[in-house]
KOLMARVO-664317 format. One record per residue (C-alpha): residue number from 0; residue in three letters; x, z, y. Coordinates in nm, 3 decimals, decimal comma. Example, Ala and Ser with C-alpha at 12.3 -4.5 7.8 and 13.67 -1.06 7.14 Angstrom:
# residues 2
> pos  code  px  pz  py
> 0  ALA  1,230  0,780  -0,450 .
> 1  SER  1,367  0,714  -0,106 .
This chain:
# residues 410
> pos  code  px  pz  py
> 0  MET  4,203  7,488  1,592 .
> 1  VAL  4,180  7,862  1,491 .
> 2  GLU  3,844  7,811  1,335 .
> 3  LEU  3,975  7,488  1,173 .
> 4  ALA  4,270  7,662  1,031 .
> 5  GLY  4,055  7,935  0,856 .
> 6  LYS  3,844  7,664  0,700 .
> 7  ILE  4,149  7,464  0,591 .
> 8  GLY  4,321  7,776  0,459 .
> 9  PHE  4,011  7,847  0,237 .
> 10  ILE  3,999  7,492  0,117 .
> 11  VAL  4,356  7,471  0,025 .
> 12  GLY  4,346  7,822  -0,117 .
> 13  GLU  4,078  7,709  -0,357 .
> 14  ARG  4,300  7,443  -0,510 .
> 15  TYR  4,644  7,620  -0,499 .
> 16  ARG  4,694  7,984  -0,621 .
> 17  ASN  5,024  8,070  -0,455 .
> 18  ILE  5,093  7,939  -0,113 .
> 19  VAL  5,383  7,975  0,143 .
> 20  VAL  5,318  7,946  0,503 .
> 21  GLY  5,580  7,890  0,784 .
> 22  GLY  5,550  7,792  1,165 .
> 23  ASP  5,747  7,672  1,435 .
> 24  THR  5,802  7,844  1,797 .
> 25  ARG  5,480  7,729  1,980 .
> 26  ILE  5,288  7,995  2,142 .
> 27  SER  4,975  7,926  1,954 .
> 28  THR  5,158  7,928  1,612 .
> 29  ASN  5,107  8,291  1,521 .
> 30  THR  4,724  8,290  1,616 .
> 31  ILE  4,676  7,981  1,387 .
> 32  LYS  4,881  8,141  1,113 .
> 33  GLN  4,660  8,454  1,104 .
> 34  ALA  4,364  8,231  1,067 .
> 35  LEU  4,509  8,035  0,791 .
> 36  PHE  4,601  8,350  0,609 .
> 37  ASN  4,249  8,476  0,645 .
> 38  GLY  4,119  8,158  0,489 .
> 39  ILE  4,371  8,154  0,198 .
> 40  GLN  4,312  8,513  0,111 .
> 41  ALA  3,931  8,467  0,142 .
> 42  SER  3,951  8,197  -0,127 .
> 43  GLY  4,115  8,450  -0,361 .
> 44  SER  4,463  8,300  -0,346 .
> 45  ILE  4,797  8,467  -0,253 .
> 46  CYS  4,992  8,361  0,054 .
> 47  GLN  5,341  8,453  0,169 .
> 48  ASP  5,459  8,442  0,523 .
> 49  ALA  5,813  8,266  0,561 .
> 50  GLY  5,791  8,347  0,940 .
> 51  LEU  5,956  8,136  1,201 .
> 52  ILE  6,140  7,840  1,020 .
> 53  PRO  6,173  7,468  1,045 .
> 54  THR  5,954  7,218  0,839 .
> 55  PRO  6,237  7,115  0,610 .
> 56  THR  6,310  7,485  0,532 .
> 57  LEU  5,930  7,550  0,450 .
> 58  ALA  5,921  7,238  0,235 .
> 59  TYR  6,230  7,347  0,045 .
> 60  ALA  6,085  7,701  -0,004 .
> 61  ALA  5,778  7,533  -0,157 .
> 62  ARG  5,954  7,483  -0,466 .
> 63  HIS  5,873  7,857  -0,554 .
> 64  PHE  5,506  7,813  -0,478 .
> 65  ASP  5,207  7,586  -0,568 .
> 66  ALA  5,207  7,452  -0,204 .
> 67  GLY  5,328  7,512  0,143 .
> 68  ILE  5,168  7,483  0,479 .
> 69  MET  5,358  7,439  0,814 .
> 70  ILE  5,207  7,519  1,144 .
> 71  THR  5,366  7,269  1,389 .
> 72  ALA  5,312  6,959  1,594 .
> 73  SER  5,668  6,844  1,542 .
> 74  HIS  5,816  6,645  1,830 .
> 75  ASN  5,485  6,661  2,043 .
> 76  PRO  5,462  6,876  2,359 .
> 77  PRO  5,419  7,252  2,319 .
> 78  GLN  5,050  7,267  2,413 .
> 79  TYR  4,970  7,083  2,076 .
> 80  ASN  4,972  7,223  1,734 .
> 81  GLY  4,869  7,121  1,381 .
> 82  LEU  4,931  7,154  1,006 .
> 83  LYS  5,148  7,000  0,750 .
> 84  PHE  5,089  7,026  0,388 .
> 85  TRP  5,366  7,018  0,121 .
> 86  HIS  5,393  6,997  -0,262 .
> 87  SER  5,642  7,206  -0,450 .
> 88  ASP  5,883  6,910  -0,450 .
> 89  GLY  5,890  6,890  -0,088 .
> 90  ALA  5,654  6,582  -0,077 .
> 91  ALA  5,392  6,591  0,192 .
> 92  PHE  5,019  6,562  0,084 .
> 93  ASP  4,935  6,199  0,075 .
> 94  ASP  4,666  6,011  0,271 .
> 95  ARG  4,407  6,063  -0,013 .
> 96  GLU  4,462  6,437  -0,023 .
> 97  GLU  4,451  6,476  0,354 .
> 98  ARG  4,138  6,267  0,367 .
> 99  GLU  3,971  6,502  0,104 .
> 100  ILE  4,064  6,810  0,304 .
> 101  GLU  3,904  6,648  0,612 .
> 102  PHE  3,587  6,570  0,416 .
> 103  MET  3,554  6,906  0,285 .
> 104  VAL  3,610  7,072  0,645 .
> 105  SER  3,327  6,850  0,776 .
> 106  SER  3,082  6,986  0,499 .
> 107  PHE  3,231  7,348  0,502 .
> 108  ASP  2,995  7,639  0,461 .
> 109  GLU  3,110  8,002  0,563 .
> 110  PRO  3,300  8,147  0,252 .
> 111  SER  3,250  8,467  0,089 .
> 112  PHE  3,562  8,693  0,112 .
> 113  LYS  3,720  8,736  -0,241 .
> 114  ARG  4,040  8,897  -0,101 .
> 115  THR  4,146  9,054  0,218 .
> 116  GLY  4,479  9,213  0,317 .
> 117  VAL  4,824  9,149  0,481 .
> 118  PRO  5,018  8,861  0,337 .
> 119  GLN  5,346  8,917  0,176 .
> 120  GLN  5,670  8,838  0,367 .
> 121  TYR  5,899  8,573  0,224 .
> 122  HIS  6,246  8,639  0,372 .
> 123  ASN  6,473  8,405  0,186 .
> 124  ALA  6,364  8,068  0,313 .
> 125  VAL  6,666  8,015  0,561 .
> 126  ASN  6,932  8,159  0,341 .
> 127  GLU  6,819  7,955  0,050 .
> 128  HIS  6,808  7,632  0,255 .
> 129  ILE  7,150  7,693  0,396 .
> 130  ASP  7,291  7,764  0,048 .
> 131  ARG  7,154  7,452  -0,098 .
> 132  ILE  7,291  7,243  0,183 .
> 133  LEU  7,620  7,388  0,135 .
> 134  ASN  7,633  7,344  -0,232 .
> 135  GLY  7,932  7,108  -0,301 .
> 136  PHE  8,085  7,172  0,058 .
> 137  SER  8,430  7,306  0,043 .
> 138  GLY  8,694  7,359  0,293 .
> 139  SER  8,646  7,443  0,662 .
> 140  LEU  8,572  7,247  0,989 .
> 141  GLU  8,710  7,524  1,214 .
> 142  ASN  8,868  7,260  1,444 .
> 143  LEU  8,566  7,049  1,504 .
> 144  ARG  8,402  7,095  1,838 .
> 145  VAL  8,019  7,043  1,807 .
> 146  VAL  7,738  7,084  2,061 .
> 147  ILE  7,411  7,173  1,889 .
> 148  ASP  7,083  7,132  2,078 .
> 149  CYS  6,787  7,282  1,903 .
> 150  GLY  6,547  7,222  2,199 .
> 151  GLY  6,411  7,571  2,178 .
> 152  GLY  6,252  7,487  1,836 .
> 153  ALA  6,252  7,613  1,505 .
> 154  GLY  6,593  7,466  1,429 .
> 155  SER  6,730  7,749  1,642 .
> 156  VAL  6,723  7,982  1,361 .
> 157  ILE  6,917  7,781  1,101 .
> 158  THR  7,130  7,503  1,217 .
> 159  PRO  7,367  7,720  1,434 .
> 160  ARG  7,398  7,961  1,145 .
> 161  LEU  7,480  7,672  0,904 .
> 162  LEU  7,740  7,523  1,142 .
> 163  TYR  7,912  7,851  1,148 .
> 164  LYS  7,915  7,887  0,767 .
> 165  MET  8,097  7,534  0,786 .
> 166  GLY  8,368  7,695  0,990 .
> 167  ILE  8,244  7,565  1,312 .
> 168  LYS  8,186  7,753  1,636 .
> 169  PRO  7,923  7,534  1,800 .
> 170  VAL  7,863  7,505  2,153 .
> 171  GLN  7,483  7,610  2,164 .
> 172  LEU  7,233  7,443  2,395 .
> 173  TYR  6,874  7,553  2,397 .
> 174  CYS  6,909  7,740  2,064 .
> 175  GLU  6,705  8,027  2,164 .
> 176  PRO  6,343  8,003  2,015 .
> 177  SER  6,098  7,914  2,294 .
> 178  GLY  5,729  7,865  2,287 .
> 179  VAL  5,727  7,607  2,576 .
> 180  PHE  6,058  7,412  2,504 .
> 181  PRO  6,330  7,387  2,766 .
> 182  ARG  6,328  7,009  2,724 .
> 183  PRO  6,077  6,766  2,594 .
> 184  SER  6,071  6,836  2,224 .
> 185  GLU  6,122  6,464  2,114 .
> 186  PRO  6,508  6,400  2,100 .
> 187  THR  6,509  6,067  2,272 .
> 188  ASP  6,791  5,918  2,472 .
> 189  ALA  6,599  6,006  2,784 .
> 190  ASN  6,527  6,370  2,688 .
> 191  LEU  6,897  6,445  2,605 .
> 192  THR  7,068  6,423  2,931 .
> 193  ALA  7,180  6,785  2,905 .
> 194  LEU  7,322  6,732  2,553 .
> 195  LYS  7,530  6,424  2,660 .
> 196  GLN  7,659  6,584  2,964 .
> 197  LYS  7,768  6,902  2,753 .
> 198  VAL  7,946  6,695  2,487 .
> 199  ILE  8,156  6,530  2,761 .
> 200  GLU  8,212  6,848  2,940 .
> 201  THR  8,323  7,035  2,636 .
> 202  LYS  8,514  6,726  2,498 .
> 203  ALA  8,310  6,782  2,170 .
> 204  ARG  8,337  6,521  1,877 .
> 205  VAL  7,963  6,511  1,827 .
> 206  GLY  7,646  6,618  1,967 .
> 207  LEU  7,341  6,715  1,733 .
> 208  SER  6,981  6,740  1,847 .
> 209  HIS  6,659  6,835  1,678 .
> 210  ASP  6,289  6,801  1,754 .
> 211  GLY  6,051  7,111  1,756 .
> 212  ASP  6,041  7,161  1,387 .
> 213  ALA  6,392  7,009  1,305 .
> 214  ASP  6,275  6,746  1,055 .
> 215  ARG  6,454  6,503  1,289 .
> 216  LEU  6,820  6,464  1,393 .
> 217  VAL  6,960  6,247  1,658 .
> 218  VAL  7,334  6,206  1,715 .
> 219  VAL  7,548  6,183  2,047 .
> 220  THR  7,893  6,043  2,016 .
> 221  GLU  8,199  6,196  2,153 .
> 222  SER  8,157  5,951  2,453 .
> 223  GLY  7,806  6,082  2,541 .
> 224  ASP  7,593  5,793  2,380 .
> 225  VAL  7,304  5,825  2,147 .
> 226  VAL  7,354  5,658  1,819 .
> 227  SER  7,056  5,433  1,752 .
> 228  GLY  6,854  5,528  1,441 .
> 229  ASP  6,911  5,202  1,277 .
> 230  LYS  7,281  5,257  1,305 .
> 231  LEU  7,270  5,613  1,199 .
> 232  LEU  7,078  5,525  0,881 .
> 233  ILE  7,366  5,291  0,784 .
> 234  ILE  7,624  5,552  0,882 .
> 235  LEU  7,472  5,797  0,659 .
> 236  ALA  7,401  5,567  0,363 .
> 237  GLN  7,770  5,442  0,384 .
> 238  HIS  7,897  5,806  0,389 .
> 239  MET  7,696  5,899  0,089 .
> 240  MET  7,795  5,563  -0,083 .
> 241  VAL  7,424  5,470  -0,142 .
> 242  LYS  7,349  5,107  -0,196 .
> 243  LYS  6,986  5,108  -0,187 .
> 244  ILE  6,763  5,274  0,077 .
> 245  VAL  6,411  5,288  0,185 .
> 246  THR  6,299  5,250  0,539 .
> 247  THR  6,011  5,124  0,755 .
> 248  VAL  5,894  4,770  0,851 .
> 249  ASP  6,003  4,831  1,222 .
> 250  ALA  6,366  4,915  1,147 .
> 251  SER  6,629  4,672  1,246 .
> 252  MET  6,732  4,373  1,052 .
> 253  VAL  7,096  4,483  1,080 .
> 254  ILE  7,029  4,714  0,797 .
> 255  GLU  7,006  4,431  0,554 .
> 256  GLU  7,302  4,265  0,722 .
> 257  SER  7,510  4,583  0,660 .
> 258  GLY  7,505  4,504  0,287 .
> 259  LEU  7,236  4,758  0,186 .
> 260  THR  6,951  4,670  -0,058 .
> 261  VAL  6,649  4,765  0,156 .
> 262  HIS  6,286  4,847  0,051 .
> 263  ARG  6,052  4,864  0,356 .
> 264  THR  5,729  5,071  0,372 .
> 265  ARG  5,480  5,117  0,637 .
> 266  VAL  5,564  5,326  0,934 .
> 267  GLY  5,573  5,699  0,885 .
> 268  ASP  5,809  5,933  0,709 .
> 269  SER  5,551  6,012  0,451 .
> 270  ALA  5,546  5,657  0,347 .
> 271  VAL  5,902  5,648  0,300 .
> 272  SER  5,912  5,975  0,110 .
> 273  ALA  5,643  5,845  -0,135 .
> 274  GLU  5,838  5,532  -0,208 .
> 275  LEU  6,158  5,728  -0,256 .
> 276  LYS  5,956  5,948  -0,517 .
> 277  LYS  5,804  5,628  -0,685 .
> 278  THR  6,134  5,447  -0,707 .
> 279  GLN  6,350  5,767  -0,765 .
> 280  GLY  6,544  5,650  -0,459 .
> 281  GLU  6,861  5,843  -0,321 .
> 282  PHE  6,818  5,815  0,042 .
> 283  GLY  6,571  5,686  0,316 .
> 284  GLY  6,449  5,730  0,654 .
> 285  GLU  6,301  5,611  0,988 .
> 286  PRO  6,498  5,503  1,309 .
> 287  CYS  6,309  5,799  1,498 .
> 288  GLY  6,561  6,033  1,328 .
> 289  ALA  6,366  6,138  1,016 .
> 290  TRP  6,625  6,138  0,716 .
> 291  ILE  6,508  6,204  0,349 .
> 292  PHE  6,743  6,321  0,090 .
> 293  PRO  6,559  6,342  -0,245 .
> 294  LYS  6,804  6,548  -0,435 .
> 295  LEU  6,739  6,820  -0,189 .
> 296  SER  6,360  6,763  -0,091 .
> 297  TYR  6,124  6,461  -0,025 .
> 298  CYS  6,066  6,626  0,332 .
> 299  PRO  6,272  6,468  0,626 .
> 300  ASP  6,552  6,711  0,682 .
> 301  GLY  6,731  6,719  1,015 .
> 302  ILE  6,927  7,017  0,917 .
> 303  ASN  7,104  6,874  0,617 .
> 304  ALA  7,158  6,550  0,819 .
> 305  ALA  7,334  6,768  1,068 .
> 306  ALA  7,568  6,899  0,815 .
> 307  ILE  7,658  6,558  0,676 .
> 308  ILE  7,730  6,427  1,041 .
> 309  ALA  7,944  6,727  1,093 .
> 310  VAL  8,137  6,644  0,788 .
> 311  ILE  8,176  6,270  0,889 .
> 312  ALA  8,302  6,368  1,241 .
> 313  GLY  8,528  6,666  1,102 .
> 314  GLY  8,701  6,399  0,882 .
> 315  GLY  8,853  6,231  1,175 .
> 316  GLN  8,611  5,959  1,204 .
> 317  SER  8,500  5,863  1,553 .
> 318  LEU  8,113  5,827  1,566 .
> 319  SER  8,156  5,592  1,874 .
> 320  LYS  8,377  5,371  1,651 .
> 321  LEU  8,158  5,380  1,358 .
> 322  ALA  7,843  5,289  1,558 .
> 323  ALA  8,040  5,004  1,752 .
> 324  GLU  8,136  4,854  1,427 .
> 325  ILE  7,769  4,785  1,334 .
> 326  PRO  7,604  4,503  1,537 .
> 327  SER  7,312  4,562  1,738 .
> 328  TYR  7,014  4,327  1,843 .
> 329  PRO  6,767  4,376  2,135 .
> 330  ILE  6,443  4,527  2,037 .
> 331  ILE  6,147  4,531  2,252 .
> 332  ARG  5,850  4,777  2,182 .
> 333  GLY  5,518  4,781  2,356 .
> 334  SER  5,145  4,781  2,332 .
> 335  VAL  4,853  4,585  2,454 .
> 336  LYS  4,476  4,662  2,477 .
> 337  TYR  4,270  4,441  2,244 .
> 338  ASP  3,903  4,395  2,144 .
> 339  PRO  3,865  4,629  1,831 .
> 340  THR  3,600  4,402  1,704 .
> 341  LYS  3,870  4,129  1,652 .
> 342  ASP  3,984  4,181  1,305 .
> 343  MET  4,349  4,137  1,182 .
> 344  ALA  4,268  3,818  1,020 .
> 345  SER  4,189  3,648  1,340 .
> 346  ILE  4,498  3,792  1,513 .
> 347  GLU  4,708  3,664  1,227 .
> 348  ASN  4,571  3,336  1,261 .
> 349  SER  4,638  3,318  1,638 .
> 350  LEU  5,003  3,440  1,550 .
> 351  MET  5,052  3,137  1,329 .
> 352  ALA  5,148  2,961  1,657 .
> 353  PHE  5,492  3,108  1,584 .
> 354  ASP  5,532  2,889  1,270 .
> 355  PRO  5,687  3,196  1,090 .
> 356  ILE  5,917  3,139  0,778 .
> 357  GLY  5,765  3,446  0,625 .
> 358  ILE  5,489  3,700  0,650 .
> 359  ASP  5,476  4,073  0,550 .
> 360  ARG  5,154  4,263  0,548 .
> 361  THR  5,282  4,608  0,450 .
> 362  ASP  5,174  4,765  0,789 .
> 363  GLY  4,989  4,526  1,015 .
> 364  ILE  5,148  4,174  1,030 .
> 365  LYS  5,514  4,110  1,037 .
> 366  LEU  5,628  3,764  1,107 .
> 367  LYS  5,977  3,662  1,004 .
> 368  LEU  6,112  3,410  1,252 .
> 369  ASN  6,423  3,196  1,260 .
> 370  SER  6,584  3,416  1,534 .
> 371  GLY  6,434  3,758  1,445 .
> 372  TRP  6,091  3,903  1,367 .
> 373  LEU  5,780  4,030  1,526 .
> 374  LEU  5,548  4,315  1,399 .
> 375  VAL  5,190  4,370  1,526 .
> 376  ARG  5,007  4,666  1,408 .
> 377  PRO  4,703  4,852  1,530 .
> 378  SER  4,751  5,194  1,682 .
> 379  GLY  4,560  5,472  1,467 .
> 380  THR  4,432  5,657  1,769 .
> 381  GLU  4,360  5,407  2,053 .
> 382  PRO  4,221  5,057  2,093 .
> 383  LEU  4,584  4,929  2,126 .
> 384  MET  4,796  4,682  1,928 .
> 385  ARG  5,144  4,798  1,885 .
> 386  LEU  5,415  4,523  1,921 .
> 387  THR  5,780  4,528  1,807 .
> 388  VAL  6,016  4,239  1,838 .
> 389  GLU  6,368  4,214  1,740 .
> 390  ALA  6,578  3,903  1,810 .
> 391  GLN  6,951  3,782  1,813 .
> 392  GLY  6,938  3,753  2,186 .
> 393  GLU  6,757  3,932  2,478 .
> 394  HIS  6,603  3,610  2,624 .
> 395  THR  6,461  3,511  2,282 .
> 396  ALA  6,319  3,864  2,210 .
> 397  LYS  6,155  3,848  2,561 .
> 398  ASN  6,004  3,512  2,491 .
> 399  ILE  5,864  3,614  2,147 .
> 400  TYR  5,724  3,940  2,296 .
> 401  GLU  5,553  3,760  2,595 .
> 402  LYS  5,411  3,495  2,369 .
> 403  ALA  5,262  3,746  2,110 .
> 404  MET  5,108  3,943  2,399 .
> 405  ALA  4,925  3,633  2,528 .
> 406  LEU  4,811  3,523  2,167 .
> 407  ILE  4,658  3,879  2,111 .
> 408  VAL  4,461  3,894  2,418 .
> 409  LYS  4,353  3,541  2,401 .
């Protein structure tokens, strides 16, 4: 990874003159960062070190630069690490740009060093991000009790500070930066046991949780229940009085039923971001907890989402009640091994046994059925077919899922 980072630094440095770099809390981050600096400076470009910061904070800082590079593996375990690339508007490099970098790395020759030295420090990223989030916020939430769980990740350096500036004295859980993470980094229901217990123990109005680089936010209600991502998408949109949103093909059908106009993209926050930029949309996100606010940045921002949820909770609204008012349908997710020589056309032909009332090929094959929907899409990393089913009843969802599994392996 270190050698790769040096090559990528040189390649990106040849395209962008002034680059800001940040990183999360992982043990390998600083070593990778130094290699990245070496490559950027070898290209003759200038780089500045924003230090330990979350991904959305780095993406917001990128507006002062030609590009930004974040060293993180996001919600993945601490032994992994990687690079995320950002344009000055906070939009991620698209698939074409990433493929170009990959191609250039594969044919990379040792560079001649055009510049060496120590990168400049960029100290303002966290304060600027906080100030932008608080722009327009007035009053104080001093009576609001909040538990914030940063999971030992990069959110530790900003979200507690942000909440304090909103008048809140948050109960902090795992808010010391850690290279190994005190809980699994992905903020799923199963990984948030301590947060749920702390919310109940402290009688907090809400619990907030981030992944390793704080581009995600997952919310726990005052009763200790995790709000599903589909419902949180609706709650955020309704609070912001947004009528049109962008989300992915695997999000719940309850979003349309809530009265929102929905445009769906392939799975992945970069796809949501690209569509928001293309359509000049106001809000979008994924049920995993990635929420995008284009007026601030095209990068998913779990920190800004945390501030909005605090305002909602501080306004006297019960998150439990808001979530309960939104219907929910059973969703089953899974995967099955399949013959990779079998193309999607033949799989689609097999799935016609469902007699669908509509087909969406945005990302794999999504069948609209009378009682729900079925999404079948290949894994990008394994010989697996991913299946997602949502239906109006548990029994119906299970039948659809089992029938789809049988048709795919047939």
